Residue, then its C-alpha position, 0 to 999 in steps of 0.5 A: x757783295x760790296x766788290x761786286x757793286x763797286x765793280x758795276x759802278x766802275x764799269x759803268x764810270x768807264x762808259x764815260x772814258x773816251x780814247x785820247x782824240x788825234x788831231x787831223x790835218x788836212x791838206x787844202x785840195x781842189x774839187x777836180x782832186x777831190x773828184x779823181x781821188x773818189x769813187x763815189x761822188x754824189x749830193x743828197x741829204x743826211x738821213x741817220x747817222x748811227x755809231x758803233x763802239x767796238x771797243x766798249x767801254x772805251x769810245x774812241x774819236x776814230x770809232x766808226x759812224x754809219x751815214x746813211x744818205x738820201x741820194x739826189x744827184x750823182x756825179x761819179x760811180x754806183x750810188x743808191x737812192x738810201x747809200x751808206x758811207x762809214x767815216x770816223x765818229x769825230x772830226x778829231x780822227x778826220x771824221x765827218x761831223x755834219x750838222x743837220x740834213x744838208x744837202x751835202x755833196x759827198x766824196x767817197x771811196x772803195x774800201x775792201x773792208x767794208x761791206x759791199x756797195x758801202x763807201x768811206x769819206x772822211x774829213x779832208x776828201x772833200x765832202x760838205x754841205x752842198x755849194x753850188x759852185x762846187x756842184x758846176x764845177x762837178x758838172x764840168x768835169x762830168x758832162x753828165x745830166x739828168x733826163x730834166x737837163x739838170x747836172x749830173x745823173x739820178x741815183x740806182x733804186x734800192x740801197x746799199x750799205x746802210x747797215x753796220x757790219x756785224x749784229x748787236x754789240x754783244x759786250x754792251x749787252x753783257x755789260x748791260x745785263x752785269x750792271x743790272x746784277x750788281x744794282x739788284x744784288x747790291x740792293x738786295x744787300x742792302x735791304x737784308x743789313x736793314x732787317x738784320x739792324 
């Protein structure tokens, strides 16, 4: 009984263990370079951020985070009104750690390992808070205008890539059930011990 309780407690402690952080170093690049390297470029507000830990209970800085943006203006690529973009969960692994809802300018790339319509972006790709100078540069690069004459195009209706691949984390659910069971068994053991004393 004690062994089971200790195992459960160690498992819970393992939740706090993180994989060693890596360093991210970005080379300087112009807006034109970021634009050329990207498959999708748009401005938008951050709607949600959801982090997945596939190696739970080990939490790594490279664990995938799904950012869902409400797209405002599109300068390149096929972008939906609600657009999903995957990044590493921490800037230590060159992931996007955006602060607040934005608006932001997003430079994203396609990845065959991601679901259809989902893009990938990182710290070194140019994604940042919206800067009117960058928007002006993007307007010059594309010559796109909306129906109102504003620079850029409008996103397509609907959503794309807004769900994490896979379903619920079964390992996490199993670990939670094991902890609840261990606590229940530990409580029963302590209760019996008190009655026997």
